[in-house]
N, C-alpha and C positions, 0 to 999 in steps of 0.2 A: 581292356587290354593293359598290360603292365607299363610301368614308366620306361623300363628298358625296351629295346627292340625285341619283339616277341618272336620266338622260334617255333614253327609248326613242322610236324612230320606227318605226311599223308602216304598211306599204303594204297596200292592200286591207283597210282597217280597218273598213269600213262593214258587215261581216257575217261570219258563219261563223267561220272560223279566226282571222282578224284581230281580230274583235270579242272572241272568247273569250280571246284572248292578251292583249289590252289590259286586260281585267278581271283576269286573272292577274297582270299586271305591276303594276297599280294595287294590288292586295292586298299586294304586296311593297314598296310605297312609291315606286315609280317615278312620274315624270311621263311622259305619253305624247303624242306627236305623231301624230295620226290622218290618214292620207292616203288618197285614193281618188278615183274619178271622180265619185261621187254624193254631193253635199254633204248632202242630207237624211239619208241613212243614216249618214253620219259623225256627224252631230249626235245621232242615236239612240244611237250608241255612246258619245258624250261624256257623255250624260245618266247613264251607268252609272258614271262616275267618282265617287270618294268626295267629291271637292271640285272645283268648277269650275276652280280654278287648276291641277289636275293634268292637264288635257286641253287640247290645242291642235288645232283643226280647220284643215287646209290642203287644200282640194280640189286634186287633182293628177292628171293623166295621166302615168303614169311613162314612157310612150313618148315624151313631149315633153321635149326637152333643156332648154328654157328654163324649162318648168313645174318640172322636177326641181331646177333651181338655186334657183329661188324657194322651193321647199319647205324646202331646207336653209338658205337665208338666213333664212327665218322662224323656223326652229328655233333657230338660233344667236341671232338677235335676241331671241327670247323666253326662252330658257333658258340661253344662253351656252356650251353644249357638247353632245356627243352620246355616249352610252355604248354604245347598242345600236340597231342597224338590223336589223329583220326584213323582209327582202324576201319578202313574202307574196303580193303581187298577181299574179293570173294569170287567163287567159281561155282558152276553148276554142271551137271551132266545130263545127257538126254533123258527125257521123261519116259520111264518104262514102269510096268506094274512091279510092285514090290517083290513078287516072286521071281521075277527075272532080273533083279538087281544084283549085280556082282559086288563082292566084298571089296574089290579093288576100287570100284567106282565110289562106293560108300566112304572108304577111307580117304580117297582123294579129296572129297568135299570136306569131310571132318578135319583133315589135316590143315587145309587152307582157312576155312571159314570159322573154325573154332580153335584149334591148336595154334594157328597163326596169331590170332588175336590175343590168346594167352601169352605167347612168347613175347610179342611186342609190349603188352601191358606189364609184364614182369620186368622187362628192361626199363620201361618208363618209370615204374616205381623206384627202381635202383637209382635212377638219375634224379628225379623230381624230389624225393624225400631229403636228399643231401645238398641240393643246390641252394644258392643264395641269390635272390629271395627264394624261399622254399616253396615247393608245391607245383601244381599245374593242372591241366584238364585233359581228360581222355573222353573221346566221343566214339562210340561204336555204331557201325552201320548194321542196324538189325534187320531192316525190311519189314513190310507188313506180313511177310511170311513168318515173323515171329509170333503171330498169333492167328493166322488164317492160311491154311495150306491151299495149293493148287493140286489138281489131280496128279497123282504119280510123281510127287515131289518129296518123298520121305527123306533123303539125305539133306537137301537144302533146308527144308522146313525144320528138320530135327536140329541142325546146327544154329539156325536163327532163333528158335526157342531157347536154346542153350545160351545164346548171347545174352538174352534177357536176364538169366541167372547170373552170368558173369558180370553183367553191368551192375546189378545190385550188389554183389559181393565186392566189386571193385569200389563202388561208391561207399559202401560201409567201411571197408578196410582202409580206404584212402583218407578217411576223416582225420586220423591222427597226424597225417603228413600234409594237410592242406591240398590234397589231390581230390579234385571233383571228377565224377564220371557220369555221363549221360548217354542216352541212346536215341538215335534218329531212325525212324521206321518210314521207309520210302515206298511209295506206291506208283508204278507206271511212269517213271521218269523216262523221257525220250532219249535214251542212250543206245549203244550198240546192244546191250543186254535187254533193256526194257522196251525199245522201240519195236520189237517184234509183236508186241501186243496189238499194234494197228493192223497187222496182217491177219489176225485171227488166232486165238489160242483156246485149248479145251476148257470147257466149263464144268461145274460140278454135275450138271445134268446130262453130260455127255455131248452136248452141242459144241461146235466151234464157233467163236464170236469175236469180232474185233472190239478192242476196248480202248477208251480215251487215254491219252497220255498227257503229260505236262512237260513244259520246258525245264531242262536240267538246271537252269539258272535259279529256279525256285528252291531247289535243294541247296544250292551253294549259299543262298541268302540265309536259309535256316541254319546252316552249319556255322556261318559267320555270326549270326545272332547268339547261338549257344556258346561260341568261343569268346564273344565280347563281354560276357558277365563277369563280375568280380568273383573271386574264388569262394566268397561267402554266400553265393547264390548259385543255383544249378537247375537246368532243365534236365530232370531225370529221364523223361520219356517225351518224345515228340513224334507226331505222325504228319508226314507231309505227302500228299497224294493227289492225283488227278481227281478232281471234284466228282466226276460222273462215272468213275470206274465201278464195277459191281462189287466192291468189297463190303459195303455196308448193306445188308439185306439178306433174305432167306434164299438159299439156293434150292 
């Protein structure tokens, strides 16, 4: 972490991985900007901060260009800089066969999971390349869906594969500005989104089976580790998963 008080911005900060990561970063002395669509849950996260001055709540739809610009303007107005962006916000739609998938549902997922990450990354570049000390770090939540699909998951899987390309492009283009970018691929964290695995989910062979999950604190610890590195070192890709989930194997 830098000599100055480091500033982090987390999207999707109202629950799950975003909330756990905010707590982890507060424990390391960060101030944290909490972004997400639901103001009430953002304030619930903010109440976990060691001191009220260490949290800034900015309700934001990451798919909205004007809203994202406002988010970053408020961050700089309040804290003066940005050291870490965690692009964590993501949505999914009900699993249906691809021939039944509506264009509207496809676009909803793309707008949040991919375009939203682009919009936030673009604003982070504008801030990080001109601040002093220069640079910063961007961490993208890729999910293990970045390389292995679940049945009937075309929109989500496609966006997460695309995040891998955006992560690599961001890491490359960020070099000249001392901006590092890495991706964390998460499997079966026990959150509102991931916890459903325990109740049984469709498998590649058509069966429905319960899957092991892991405590979301393991994800937060991984995010903090990635964030803790100096800017001349980078975790480009990290997979953190429930050890016994059926990701590694033949379906």
